[in-house]
C-alpha positions as CSV (number, residue, x, y, z in Angstrom):
1,X,10.6,16.2,3.2
2,X,6.8,15.9,2.7
3,X,5.4,12.3,2.9
4,X,2.2,11.6,0.9
5,X,0.4,8.4,1.8
6,X,-1.3,6.7,-1.1
7,X,-4.1,4.2,-0.5
8,X,-7.3,2.8,-2.0
9,X,-9.4,-0.3,-1.7
10,X,-9.0,-3.4,-3.8
11,X,-9.7,-2.8,-7.5
12,X,-9.6,1.0,-7.3
13,X,-6.5,1.4,-9.4
14,X,-3.9,2.3,-6.7
15,X,-1.1,0.4,-8.3
16,X,-1.5,2.1,-11.7
17,X,-1.7,5.5,-9.9
18,X,1.5,4.7,-7.9
19,X,3.3,4.1,-11.2
20,X,2.2,7.5,-12.4
21,X,4.1,9.1,-9.5
22,X,7.1,6.9,-10.3
23,X,7.0,7.9,-13.9
24,X,7.2,11.5,-12.8
25,X,10.3,10.8,-10.8
26,X,8.8,10.7,-7.3
27,X,10.2,8.1,-4.9
28,X,7.5,5.6,-4.1
29,X,7.5,3.0,-1.3
30,X,5.6,-0.2,-2.2
31,X,4.4,-1.9,0.9
32,X,3.2,-5.0,-0.9
33,X,6.6,-5.3,-2.7
34,X,8.4,-4.9,0.7
35,X,6.4,-7.9,2.1
36,X,7.1,-9.9,-1.0
37,X,10.8,-9.3,-0.6
38,X,10.6,-10.4,3.1
39,X,9.0,-13.7,2.0
40,X,11.5,-14.4,-0.7
41,X,14.5,-16.8,-0.3
42,X,16.9,-15.0,2.0
43,X,14.2,-12.7,3.2
44,X,14.2,-11.5,6.8
45,X,10.8,-13.0,7.6
46,X,11.4,-16.5,6.3
47,X,13.2,-17.8,9.5
48,X,10.8,-16.3,12.1
49,X,7.7,-17.3,10.2
50,X,9.0,-20.9,9.7
51,X,9.8,-21.1,13.4
52,X,6.3,-19.9,14.4
53,X,4.1,-21.6,11.8
54,X,6.1,-24.7,10.8
55,X,6.1,-26.2,7.3
56,X,5.3,-23.1,5.3
57,X,8.7,-22.7,3.4
58,X,9.3,-24.2,0.0
59,X,12.7,-23.9,-1.7
60,X,13.8,-21.3,0.8
61,X,10.8,-18.9,0.4
62,X,7.5,-18.5,2.3
63,X,4.7,-20.3,0.5
64,X,1.9,-17.7,0.8
65,X,-0.9,-20.3,0.3
66,X,0.5,-22.4,3.1
67,X,0.9,-19.4,5.4
68,X,-2.6,-18.2,4.5
69,X,-4.0,-21.6,5.5
70,X,-2.4,-21.2,8.9
71,X,-3.8,-17.8,9.7
72,X,-7.2,-17.7,8.0
73,X,-10.0,-17.5,10.5
74,X,-7.4,-17.7,13.3
75,X,-7.1,-14.3,15.0
76,X,-4.3,-15.4,17.3
77,X,-2.2,-16.7,14.4
78,X,-2.9,-13.5,12.5
79,X,-1.7,-11.5,15.4
80,X,1.5,-13.5,15.6
81,X,2.0,-13.0,11.8
82,X,1.6,-9.3,12.1
83,X,3.9,-9.2,15.1
84,X,6.6,-10.7,13.0
85,X,6.1,-9.0,9.7
86,X,5.0,-5.4,10.7
87,X,8.3,-4.5,12.4
88,X,10.3,-5.8,9.4
89,X,8.2,-3.8,7.0
90,X,8.7,-0.8,9.3
91,X,12.5,-1.1,9.0
92,X,12.3,-1.3,5.2
93,X,10.1,1.8,5.2
94,X,12.6,3.6,7.4
95,X,15.4,2.7,4.9
96,X,13.2,4.1,2.1
97,X,12.6,7.3,3.9
98,X,16.3,7.8,4.4
99,X,17.1,7.1,0.8
100,X,14.3,9.5,-0.2
101,X,15.8,12.2,2.0
102,X,19.1,11.8,0.3
103,X,17.6,12.2,-3.1
104,X,16.7,15.5,-4.7
105,X,13.0,14.9,-4.5
106,X,10.9,17.3,-2.4
107,X,8.5,14.6,-1.3
108,X,7.9,10.9,-1.4
109,X,4.9,8.6,-1.6
110,X,4.1,5.7,0.7
111,X,2.0,3.2,-1.3
112,X,0.2,1.3,1.5
113,X,-3.1,-0.6,0.8
114,X,-4.2,-0.7,4.5
115,X,-2.9,2.8,5.4
116,X,-5.9,3.9,7.4
117,X,-6.6,0.4,8.8
118,X,-3.1,0.2,10.3
119,X,-2.9,3.8,11.5
120,X,-0.1,4.5,8.9
121,X,-1.8,7.8,8.0
122,X,-0.4,9.2,11.3
123,X,3.1,9.0,9.7
124,X,2.1,11.0,6.6
125,X,1.7,14.7,6.0
126,X,-1.0,14.2,3.5
127,X,-3.1,11.3,2.2
128,X,-4.4,10.6,-1.4
129,X,-7.1,8.0,-1.9
130,X,-7.6,6.3,-5.3
131,X,-11.3,5.8,-5.8
132,X,-13.9,4.5,-8.4
133,X,-17.6,3.7,-8.3
134,X,-18.5,0.3,-6.7
135,X,-19.7,-1.3,-9.9
136,X,-16.4,-0.5,-11.7
137,X,-14.4,-1.7,-8.7
138,X,-16.2,-5.0,-8.7
139,X,-15.9,-5.5,-12.4
140,X,-12.2,-4.9,-12.4
141,X,-11.5,-7.4,-9.6
142,X,-13.6,-10.2,-11.1
143,X,-12.2,-9.6,-14.5
144,X,-8.8,-10.6,-13.2
145,X,-10.1,-14.2,-12.7
146,X,-8.2,-14.6,-9.5
147,X,-11.0,-14.7,-7.0
148,X,-14.7,-15.4,-6.7
149,X,-17.3,-12.7,-6.0
150,X,-17.6,-14.1,-2.5
151,X,-13.9,-13.8,-1.9
152,X,-14.0,-10.2,-3.2
153,X,-16.8,-9.3,-0.9
154,X,-14.9,-10.9,2.0
155,X,-11.7,-8.9,1.3
156,X,-13.8,-5.7,0.8
157,X,-15.5,-6.2,4.2
158,X,-12.1,-6.2,5.9
159,X,-11.2,-2.9,4.4
160,X,-12.4,0.6,5.5
161,X,-15.2,1.7,3.2
162,X,-14.3,3.8,0.2
163,X,-16.6,6.5,1.5
164,X,-14.8,6.7,4.8
165,X,-11.4,6.8,3.1
166,X,-12.5,9.6,0.8
167,X,-13.9,11.5,3.8
168,X,-10.6,11.4,5.6
169,X,-8.3,12.0,2.6
170,X,-6.7,15.2,1.6
171,X,-6.9,14.2,-2.0
172,X,-9.2,11.9,-4.0
173,X,-7.9,10.6,-7.3
174,X,-10.6,9.2,-9.5
175,X,-9.6,6.2,-11.7
176,X,-13.1,6.0,-13.2
177,X,-12.4,8.1,-16.3
178,X,-9.2,6.5,-17.6
179,X,-5.4,6.9,-17.3
180,X,-5.2,10.4,-18.7
181,X,-7.7,11.8,-16.3
182,X,-6.0,10.2,-13.3
183,X,-2.6,11.2,-14.5
184,X,-3.6,14.9,-14.8
185,X,-4.8,14.8,-11.1
186,X,-1.5,13.1,-10.1
187,X,0.6,15.8,-11.7
188,X,-1.5,18.5,-10.1
189,X,-0.8,16.9,-6.7
190,X,2.9,16.7,-7.6
191,X,3.0,20.4,-8.4
192,X,1.3,21.2,-5.1
193,X,3.6,19.0,-3.0
194,X,6.7,20.5,-4.7
195,X,5.3,24.0,-4.1
196,X,4.6,23.3,-0.4
197,X,8.0,21.8,0.1
198,X,9.6,25.0,-1.2
199,X,7.8,27.2,1.2
200,X,10.0,28.8,3.8
201,X,9.7,27.2,7.3
202,X,8.6,29.5,10.1
203,X,11.1,29.9,12.9
């Protein structure tokens, strides 16, 4: 089975693009959703995070704001957080891969925001990056009303630059020209992946 990594910086339209693959019947692993599940009541990360960081659990679930306050500007705490969460996410990704193998799909997509930053691209056969001009990216994020311009710039600074991602990617999907344009590109990638998956394997 071919594994296609899907990534893109904040505000680039990666989530909408991932949904286009889903709509076409392609199995898609959502790394953000996996973390969210781990933090929910009964999630595998709740106990270990509570033991390490103390009072960060409300009504059985991890309070993301409380956890963020514990790790922001604290590299050692962030390392501890990653040491707890990353292996659990890895297990959920392995389960997804197994389920995808058992399906009839010829390839699967790993939707991972920090794919390059975490070295996840090494576990992919190909990588597609969702991209848009910087002014469109900024306008999209600020229009959500969820963060200030300073917070946006801070998050952006922690991510690999869009230019570097595009330079390393096998495919670049532009979200600058609307859904139909991006969807056409997604379907061309799907056709190519299915074609590659059907090629005979050399002995």
